[in-house]
C-alpha positions in Angstrom: 48.0 -16.0 -31.1 46.1 -13.1 -29.6 47.4 -14.0 -26.2 51.0 -14.1 -27.4 50.5 -10.8 -29.1 49.1 -9.3 -25.9 52.0 -10.6 -23.9 54.5 -9.1 -26.4 52.8 -5.7 -26.2 52.8 -5.9 -22.4 56.5 -6.8 -22.3 57.4 -3.9 -24.6 55.3 -1.5 -22.5 57.0 -2.8 -19.3 60.5 -2.4 -20.9 59.7 1.1 -22.0 58.4 2.0 -18.6 61.5 0.6 -16.9 63.7 2.6 -19.3 61.8 5.8 -18.7 62.2 5.3 -14.9 65.9 4.7 -15.4 66.3 7.8 -17.5 64.4 9.9 -15.0 66.6 8.5 -12.1 69.7 9.4 -14.1 68.5 12.9 -14.9 67.6 13.6 -11.3 70.9 12.4 -9.9 72.8 14.3 -12.6 71.1 17.5 -11.7 71.6 16.9 -8.0 75.4 16.2 -8.5 75.9 19.2 -10.8 74.1 22.0 -8.9 75.8 25.3 -9.8 78.8 26.0 -7.7 80.1 29.5 -7.0 83.4 30.7 -8.6 84.8 31.0 -5.1 83.6 30.2 -1.6 84.7 30.3 2.0 83.0 29.3 5.2 83.6 28.1 8.7 82.5 24.5 9.5 81.7 23.5 13.0 82.1 19.7 13.3 80.5 18.0 16.2 81.0 14.3 17.1 78.2 12.8 19.2 78.8 9.5 21.0 76.1 7.0 21.7 76.1 8.1 25.4 75.5 11.7 24.4 79.0 13.1 25.0 80.2 15.5 22.4 83.5 16.9 21.0 83.7 20.0 18.7 86.2 21.0 16.0 86.4 24.1 13.9 87.4 23.8 10.2 87.7 26.5 7.6 86.8 25.8 4.0 88.0 27.5 0.8 86.7 26.6 -2.6 87.0 27.7 -6.2 85.9 26.6 -9.6 88.5 26.2 -12.4 87.2 25.3 -15.9 84.0 24.0 -14.3 85.9 21.7 -11.8 85.7 22.2 -8.1 88.8 22.6 -5.9 88.4 22.6 -2.1 90.7 23.0 0.9 89.7 22.0 4.4 91.8 23.7 7.2 91.4 22.6 10.8 91.8 25.4 13.3 90.9 23.9 16.6 91.3 22.1 19.0 95.0 21.5 19.3 94.7 17.8 18.6 93.7 18.5 15.0 95.0 22.1 14.5 96.9 22.6 11.2 95.5 19.4 9.7 94.6 20.2 6.1 93.0 18.4 3.2 93.1 19.4 -0.5 90.6 18.0 -3.1 91.0 18.7 -6.8 88.2 17.5 -9.1 89.2 16.0 -12.4 87.3 15.6 -15.7 88.3 12.0 -16.0 89.7 9.4 -13.6 89.8 9.7 -9.9 90.0 13.1 -8.2 93.3 14.1 -6.5 93.3 14.4 -2.7 96.1 15.1 -0.3 96.3 15.5 3.4 98.8 17.3 5.7 99.1 15.9 9.2 101.2 18.2 11.4 102.5 15.4 13.6 104.1 13.7 10.6 105.0 17.0 9.0 104.4 15.8 5.5 101.9 16.0 2.7 100.5 12.6 1.7 98.3 11.7 -1.2 95.1 9.9 -0.2 94.8 6.9 -2.6 91.4 5.7 -3.9 91.6 2.6 -1.7 91.6 4.8 1.5 88.8 7.2 0.6 86.1 5.1 2.3 87.9 5.8 5.6 86.8 8.3 8.2 87.5 12.0 7.4 90.0 13.0 10.1 88.3 10.7 12.6 84.7 11.7 11.9 81.7 9.6 10.7 81.9 11.4 7.3 84.4 9.6 5.0 86.7 11.2 2.4 84.2 10.1 -0.2 81.4 11.9 1.7 83.3 15.2 1.6 83.3 15.1 -2.3 80.7 14.9 -5.0 80.1 11.5 -6.6 79.8 11.6 -10.4 76.5 10.4 -11.8 78.2 7.9 -14.2 79.9 6.1 -11.3 76.6 4.4 -10.3 73.7 2.7 -11.9 70.5 4.5 -10.9 66.9 3.2 -10.5 63.9 5.2 -9.6 62.0 3.4 -6.8 59.3 5.9 -6.0 58.1 9.5 -6.5 56.8 12.2 -4.2 58.0 10.4 -1.0 57.5 12.6 2.1 60.2 12.4 4.7 61.1 14.4 7.9 64.8 14.6 8.9 66.3 15.3 12.3 65.6 18.9 13.2 62.1 18.7 11.7 62.7 19.8 8.2 60.3 18.1 5.7 61.0 17.2 2.1 59.1 15.7 -0.9 61.6 13.5 -2.7 62.4 11.1 -5.5 63.5 7.8 -4.0 66.4 6.4 -6.1 68.6 3.3 -5.7 72.2 3.9 -6.7 74.5 1.0 -7.1 78.3 1.7 -7.6 79.9 0.3 -10.7 83.2 -0.2 -8.9 82.4 -1.5 -5.5 86.0 -1.7 -4.4 86.1 2.2 -4.3 83.3 2.6 -1.7 82.4 1.2 1.7 78.8 0.2 0.9 76.9 -2.1 -1.5 74.4 0.5 -2.6 72.7 3.8 -1.6 69.0 4.8 -1.4 68.9 8.5 -2.1 66.0 10.8 -1.3 66.4 13.8 -3.6 64.4 16.9 -2.8 62.1 17.9 -5.6 62.5 21.6 -4.9 66.2 22.0 -4.6 67.6 18.7 -5.9 69.6 18.4 -2.7 70.0 15.0 -1.2 67.6 15.2 1.7 68.6 11.7 3.0 70.9 9.0 1.9 70.9 5.5 3.3 74.0 3.3 2.8 73.8 -0.5 3.0 76.4 -3.0 4.1 78.5 -4.9 1.6 78.2 -8.3 3.3 74.5 -8.1 4.3 72.8 -5.9 1.8 69.7 -5.7 3.9 71.7 -4.1 6.8 71.8 -0.3 7.1 75.4 0.9 7.4 74.9 4.7 7.9 72.4 7.5 7.2 73.1 11.0 5.9 70.6 13.8 6.2 70.5 17.5 5.1 69.0 19.1 8.1 69.0 22.7 6.9 69.6 24.7 3.7 69.1 28.2 2.4 69.1 30.2 -0.8 72.2 32.3 -0.6 72.9 35.4 -2.7 76.5 35.8 -3.5 78.6 39.0 -3.8 77.9 39.1 -7.5 74.1 38.7 -7.0 73.9 35.1 -8.0 71.6 32.8 -6.0 72.9 29.4 -4.8 71.4 26.5 -2.9 73.5 26.1 0.3 73.5 23.2 2.7 73.8 24.7 6.2 73.7 21.6 8.4 74.3 17.9 7.6 74.5 14.8 9.8 75.8 11.2 9.4 74.8 8.5 11.8 76.6 5.1 11.9 74.0 2.4 12.6 76.3 -0.1 14.3 77.8 2.3 16.9 75.1 5.0 17.1 78.0 7.6 16.7 77.0 10.7 14.8 78.8 13.6 13.2 77.2 16.9 12.3 78.6 19.7 10.2 77.2 23.3 10.7 78.1 26.0 8.2 78.8 29.5 9.6 79.5 32.7 7.7 79.4 31.4 4.1 80.6 33.9 1.5 80.3 33.2 -2.2 82.0 34.8 -5.3 84.1 37.2 -3.2 87.4 36.0 -4.7 90.2 34.0 -3.2 93.9 33.5 -3.7 95.0 30.5 -5.8 97.7 29.8 -3.3 95.2 28.0 -1.0 94.9 25.2 -3.5 98.5 24.0 -3.4 100.5 21.5 -1.5 102.6 24.3 -0.2 99.6 25.8 1.6 98.8 22.4 3.1 102.3 22.2 4.7 102.7 25.8 5.7 99.2 27.2 6.2 100.4 30.4 4.4 98.7 31.6 1.2 101.0 34.1 -0.5 
């Protein structure tokens, strides 16, 4: 009887501990995915593709962002080279349901909506996908805290102390991976590293994301934001990499609403 009672107490303690870890994981990911965004933003993004043999190609993209009723709207506008110039992508975050995303491809001369079933594909030919260029909502995954105070070093030498969290998508058809292992920085709540694992072989690494550099940026209104300045994705099977470097970021300086329209996508003119 005493043994049964002890086992029952141990089982309850284990269950409560598991629940506490799940709650902590959820809270960490929620804070990470809802870091305060500026009312408006703009920056130049330098995108570099690095092949396995070391050869590189570089593109310049301008980003415009704004917050409307707490929801993020973003435009990506490719400026060079000629092969991608005038390609534009518009992302509109929604409270419920899937976010709206459109792309304008100058060769086709038309704006096309990007359906959910295509958002796992490469973002204009890069190792980042359309999903990577947005923010995944905390309730789209089940989160499990695996370890605390994990020390990692990312390419470029930056060191982080992290929560290590496993995030499993509730709708696997919407993503290109089976689950993610997220390393969330304890100082900034930025994702220092994310490992994505294959759908068919869940032990096989698909790709790795890292935040190589970040800063605290003071906006035009005096607010301080945490700003990722360099990120990298490496695809395991091919060794191909894409880096994004942020140049000249400006926050809360105002922007015209005309950027966030399908008309701007097709014309490149914000009136």
